[in-house]
C-alpha positions as CSV (number, residue, x, y, z in Angstrom):
1,X,24.3,-207.8,69.8
2,X,26.1,-205.3,67.8
3,X,26.8,-206.9,64.5
4,X,28.0,-204.8,61.5
5,X,25.6,-204.6,58.6
6,X,22.1,-203.5,57.8
7,X,18.8,-204.8,59.2
8,X,16.0,-206.0,57.1
9,X,14.0,-202.7,57.8
10,X,16.9,-200.6,56.7
11,X,17.3,-202.6,53.5
12,X,13.5,-202.3,52.7
13,X,13.6,-198.5,53.3
14,X,16.6,-198.1,51.0
15,X,15.0,-200.1,48.2
16,X,11.8,-198.0,48.6
17,X,13.8,-194.8,48.2
18,X,15.6,-196.2,45.1
19,X,12.3,-197.4,43.6
20,X,10.8,-193.9,44.0
21,X,13.9,-192.3,42.4
22,X,13.7,-194.7,39.4
23,X,10.0,-194.0,39.0
24,X,10.7,-190.3,38.8
25,X,13.4,-190.8,36.2
26,X,11.2,-193.1,34.1
27,X,8.3,-190.5,34.2
28,X,10.7,-187.8,32.9
29,X,11.8,-190.0,30.0
30,X,8.3,-191.0,29.1
31,X,7.2,-187.4,28.8
32,X,10.3,-186.3,26.9
33,X,10.2,-189.0,24.2
34,X,7.2,-187.7,22.2
35,X,8.6,-184.1,22.4
36,X,11.8,-185.3,20.9
37,X,10.1,-187.0,18.1
38,X,8.1,-183.9,17.2
39,X,11.3,-181.8,17.2
40,X,13.0,-184.3,15.0
41,X,10.0,-184.1,12.6
42,X,10.2,-180.3,12.5
43,X,13.9,-180.5,11.8
44,X,13.3,-182.8,8.9
45,X,10.8,-180.4,7.4
46,X,13.2,-177.5,7.7
47,X,16.0,-179.6,6.1
48,X,13.7,-180.6,3.2
49,X,12.5,-177.0,2.7
50,X,16.1,-175.8,2.5
51,X,17.1,-178.5,0.1
52,X,14.1,-177.8,-2.2
53,X,14.8,-174.1,-2.0
54,X,18.5,-174.5,-3.0
55,X,17.5,-176.8,-5.8
56,X,15.2,-174.1,-7.3
57,X,17.5,-171.2,-6.8
58,X,20.2,-172.9,-8.9
59,X,17.9,-172.5,-11.9
60,X,18.0,-169.5,-14.3
61,X,15.8,-166.6,-13.1
62,X,13.2,-167.1,-15.8
63,X,12.8,-170.8,-14.8
64,X,12.1,-170.1,-11.1
65,X,8.3,-170.7,-11.1
66,X,5.6,-171.9,-8.7
67,X,5.1,-175.6,-8.1
68,X,1.8,-177.0,-6.8
69,X,1.6,-179.5,-4.0
70,X,4.0,-182.4,-4.7
71,X,5.5,-185.2,-2.7
72,X,9.1,-185.9,-2.0
73,X,10.5,-189.2,-3.2
74,X,12.3,-192.0,-1.4
75,X,12.4,-192.2,2.3
76,X,10.7,-188.8,2.6
77,X,7.7,-189.7,0.4
78,X,5.3,-189.0,3.3
79,X,6.3,-185.3,3.2
80,X,4.8,-182.8,0.8
81,X,6.1,-179.5,-0.6
82,X,4.8,-176.5,-2.4
83,X,6.8,-173.6,-4.0
84,X,5.1,-170.2,-4.4
85,X,6.9,-167.7,-6.6
86,X,5.6,-164.1,-6.9
87,X,7.1,-161.0,-8.5
88,X,7.8,-158.2,-6.0
89,X,8.8,-154.5,-6.4
90,X,11.8,-152.8,-4.9
91,X,9.7,-150.7,-2.6
92,X,8.1,-153.6,-0.8
93,X,9.6,-157.1,-1.1
94,X,6.7,-158.8,0.6
95,X,3.9,-157.5,-1.6
96,X,3.2,-159.2,-4.9
97,X,3.0,-157.1,-8.1
98,X,1.5,-158.0,-11.5
99,X,4.3,-157.5,-14.0
100,X,7.7,-159.0,-14.4
101,X,10.3,-157.3,-12.2
102,X,13.9,-158.3,-11.4
103,X,12.8,-159.6,-8.0
104,X,11.0,-162.8,-7.1
105,X,9.8,-163.8,-3.7
106,X,10.2,-167.5,-3.3
107,X,8.3,-169.4,-0.6
108,X,8.9,-173.1,0.1
109,X,6.4,-174.9,2.3
110,X,6.8,-178.4,3.6
111,X,4.2,-180.4,5.6
112,X,3.3,-184.0,6.4
113,X,5.5,-186.7,8.0
114,X,4.8,-189.7,10.2
115,X,4.0,-187.8,13.4
116,X,2.7,-184.3,12.9
117,X,0.6,-183.9,9.7
118,X,-0.8,-180.5,10.6
119,X,2.3,-178.3,11.1
120,X,3.8,-176.6,8.1
121,X,7.3,-175.2,7.8
122,X,7.8,-172.3,5.4
123,X,11.1,-170.6,4.4
124,X,11.2,-167.4,2.2
125,X,14.0,-165.9,0.1
126,X,14.4,-163.4,-2.6
127,X,15.7,-164.3,-6.1
128,X,17.2,-161.4,-8.1
129,X,18.0,-161.0,-11.8
130,X,20.7,-158.6,-12.8
131,X,20.0,-158.9,-16.5
132,X,19.2,-155.7,-18.4
133,X,20.6,-153.4,-15.7
């Protein structure tokens, strides 16, 4: 009897192969989901740090000062930030000096969030005053 079609054994083997393939795909998606959430959390921290930095750099040079640990408002209230401002000299823009100079090193740190409380994002820039030159 040569009838066209598949036998029950061929169907069972095909379904087993498809089930193994689906299991492999599901395993990949299960391991990628937490990583994606962590990357999204880091991207939010970077975005918030840049926004806070831009907000402070629009101020006059004399009003750019350090801010202790504070929280964001609204939907980002579980994120915290800190701004550290130090005077630096022309010779070394990363080393703090005591007196007022026309250069300020501005560091913005952001931490917190719903997933990863321990990681901190920090961005650094230089504020320059051209007054009196």
